[in-house]
Structures are given as structure tokens and as C-alpha cells.
C-alpha positions in Angstrom: 71.4 57.4 125.2 69.3 55.1 122.8 68.0 58.4 121.6 71.3 59.6 120.7 72.4 56.6 118.7 68.5 56.5 116.9 69.5 60.3 115.6 72.8 59.0 114.2 71.8 56.0 112.6 68.9 58.7 110.9 69.8 58.5 106.8 68.6 62.3 106.4 70.6 63.5 109.8 73.5 62.0 108.7 73.1 62.7 105.1 72.8 66.9 106.9 76.3 66.2 108.5 77.8 64.9 106.4 76.7 68.0 104.1 77.4 70.7 106.3 81.1 69.2 107.2 81.4 69.6 103.2 80.8 73.0 103.3 82.6 74.0 106.3 86.0 72.4 105.1 86.1 70.6 101.5 84.2 72.9 99.3 85.9 75.8 97.2 84.0 78.4 99.3 85.0 77.2 103.0 84.6 79.0 105.6 88.5 79.2 105.4 88.6 80.6 102.6 85.7 83.1 103.3 87.6 84.6 106.5 90.8 85.5 104.2 88.4 86.7 101.9 86.8 88.8 104.3 90.2 90.2 104.9 91.5 90.9 101.6 88.2 93.2 101.4 88.6 95.0 104.3 92.4 95.4 103.4 90.8 97.2 99.8 88.5 99.1 101.3 91.5 100.8 103.4 93.4 101.0 100.4 90.6 102.7 98.6 90.1 105.4 101.7 93.6 105.9 101.2 94.2 106.7 97.4 90.8 108.7 97.6 92.7 110.9 100.4 95.9 110.9 98.0 93.6 112.3 95.3 92.3 114.9 96.5 95.5 116.0 97.9 96.8 116.0 94.5 93.8 117.9 93.0 94.4 120.4 95.9 98.3 120.9 95.2 97.2 121.6 91.2 94.4 123.7 91.4 96.9 125.9 93.9 100.4 125.3 91.6 97.4 126.4 88.8 96.4 129.4 90.3 99.5 131.2 91.4 103.4 131.1 90.4 104.7 132.0 94.0 103.2 128.5 95.1 104.7 126.5 92.0 108.4 127.9 92.9 107.6 127.1 96.8 106.3 123.6 95.9 109.2 122.7 93.3 111.6 123.9 95.9 110.1 121.5 98.6 109.5 118.7 96.9 112.4 118.3 93.9 114.8 120.4 95.6 115.3 123.1 93.0 117.1 126.1 93.5 117.8 129.4 91.7 121.2 130.0 90.5 123.3 131.9 93.0 121.7 130.1 96.4 122.8 127.2 97.8 120.2 124.3 99.3 121.2 122.3 102.2 119.0 119.3 103.0 119.1 118.7 106.6 117.5 114.6 107.3 116.2 113.6 111.0 117.2 109.9 111.6 115.4 107.8 114.3 117.5 106.9 117.7 120.0 104.7 117.2 119.5 101.5 118.8 122.0 99.7 120.9 123.1 96.8 121.6 
């Protein structure tokens, strides 16, 4: 017991303890901030992966549209609901199940 009290009276131990507490909780780069930063980096990496996939898909669509007139017509009909003068277009929207109260 006397040995433990002696450790807490040591000025080097106290200064190291105060420094450690300061760095963990009060500094601008404390542990809570670092945790938030790591979560933000993870989220940004997921967004980057999503946008890279979307970019690849758009490039593939563009290549297909440039190469074939039939695909351009199909794309216009599916994405932009375009139609010829002598036809009607019906858009069917599937709704999810209704919630009952």
C-alpha cells in the first residue's frame, strides 16, 4: 500500500498521467475525434466504391449507345419514357405492401 502511494507522489508519474489524460480527452485529436474520423473515412470509402461502380455502369451505357441505334431507342424508352407518335405508353409502378394500423 505504501508503495502504491509512493508511485502517485512521483512527479514523473503524475506528469505522465496528466499528459495521458489530456491527450485522451481534452486535445483536439482526442480519442472521440479519432473514432469519428475513422467512421467518416469508412463512409467515404464506401461512397467512393459506389460512385466508381456507377461511373463504370454509365461508361458501359454510353459505349452501348454510341455503337447501336437500336440500343439508343431502347434506352430512351426505358429511362425517359419516350414513345413514337402512334403508340401509347403505360407506366406501372409497384407499391410496397400497405401498413395496417
